[in-house]
Every structure is written in structure tokens, then in C-alpha cells.
N, C-alpha and C positions, 0 to 999 in steps of 0.2 A: 109616557106622560100624555096627556090630552094637551093638544096645543090649538088654541083659539083665539079670536080677537080679545077676549078679556086678558089672556095670558100676555098677548103683544101690548096692551095697553098698560099693563101693570111693568113690564119691561121699561115702556117710556116713562111712566111715573117714577119710578126708581131710579132714573140716573139724572147727573147733572146735565146741564146743557153741553151739548157734541159728546155724550157719552157712548160709549162704544158696546155692544153686544155680539159676542160669537156664539152661533150655532152649530153644533156638530151632530149631523145625522146621518143614519145609515141609509143607502139607497133599498128601500124594502119591496122594490117592484119583484124582486127574484121570489121574495118570501110569500107575495101576493099571488104571483103566477102558479107557486106551487100548491098555495092552499086552495086556489081556484078552481084546480083540477077536480077537486069533489065537491066544490060549492061555487058555481058560477058568478051567484050576487056577491061574492068577495070581492070580486074584480069590477063590479059596479059600484060597490060601496067606495074601494078605493078610488074611483074616478070621481065621486062626490063628496071624497075625503071625510070618509065616515065609516073606517075599517079598522076593526078590532081584530087581531090574529090569536089566537093561543099557543104561545110558545113555552118551552121550557127552559129556564135559568142554567147555563152551562156551569156553573159554578156549586150551585145548590140542588140541580135536578129538581127542582119545585116549579110547578106550572105559573105562568103569570100572563096577563093580557097586555098586548103589544098593540099600542095604536100606531098603523101605517100612515104616514103621512106624505103626501106630495110636495116635493119641495118649492113647486110653483106656490101651492097654497101657502107655505110660511113665508115667502117673500111678498106675495101680495098682502097678506095679514100685517107683516111688519111695516110695509111702505104706508099701508092706510093709518096705522097707529101713529105716526110721524118719525119714520126712521128712512134714511135711504141707504141701500146698498152699496157697500166699499168694494167689496170682495166676494168672489164665489169661486170655489176650486174643489176638485173631487180628486179623492185618492184611494188607491187600493191597499187595502191591508189585511192579511190573512184570508185573500181571493173576495173580499167583501169589500163593495164601493162605499165611501163614505163623504157627505159633503160637508164643508166648512163654508157658512156663511158668515159675512161681517157686516154689521148694520152699525151705523152712527144715528145718534139720535137728531135731528133736525132743529137747529136752533129756533126757539119760539119767540 
């Protein structure tokens, strides 16, 4: 999913005062490094938060575009849109690191 300031604003507008948003996202840095071996621009795109990788769905074997976002960008975007970060943690699942970010809408 493309994640941008418009999406963050929509999250904010859809929540009641003090509403909570949970965001689970993979650490896509390993995928970016692997793809950047063939195309260095991929790494530069990732650093500017404009990185699309071509992946294959493990259930359907169909190709799909994957938007690799840096979690720092997600946090910044949510903070700008009127949320505060309550909690952040990372876990490994099947050798893949995943981040869980918990935001709360700031009372207006």
C-alpha cells in the first residue's frame, strides 16, 4: 500500500477523539538491499521513501508491486497528521523482522 500524508490525514479524520491506529509493517531493508544489487537506484529511492519493489505473492505466485517504506517516514507522517506515538516494537516472525507502531489521535 502506498503510505503518504493523505493516508495519515484520512486515519486522523476517521477516528474519534483519542482513537488508536495500529500499523504493522515489515522491515523491508533486506528486500531493498537484495534488489539494489542489480539496481543501485533502488537504494536511493528507498532513502527518499519512494521505493517500489517487484515481488511475487507466496500464496498465488502472482507478481505485485511492493512499496518499501522506511518506518521513520511512517512515524513522521503520523505525527504531522495529529497523532502521537504510544508504542513501537519489533518482532521476528519466520526470520523476517516486523514493526508494530501504535498511534493515538491527539485530542483537538
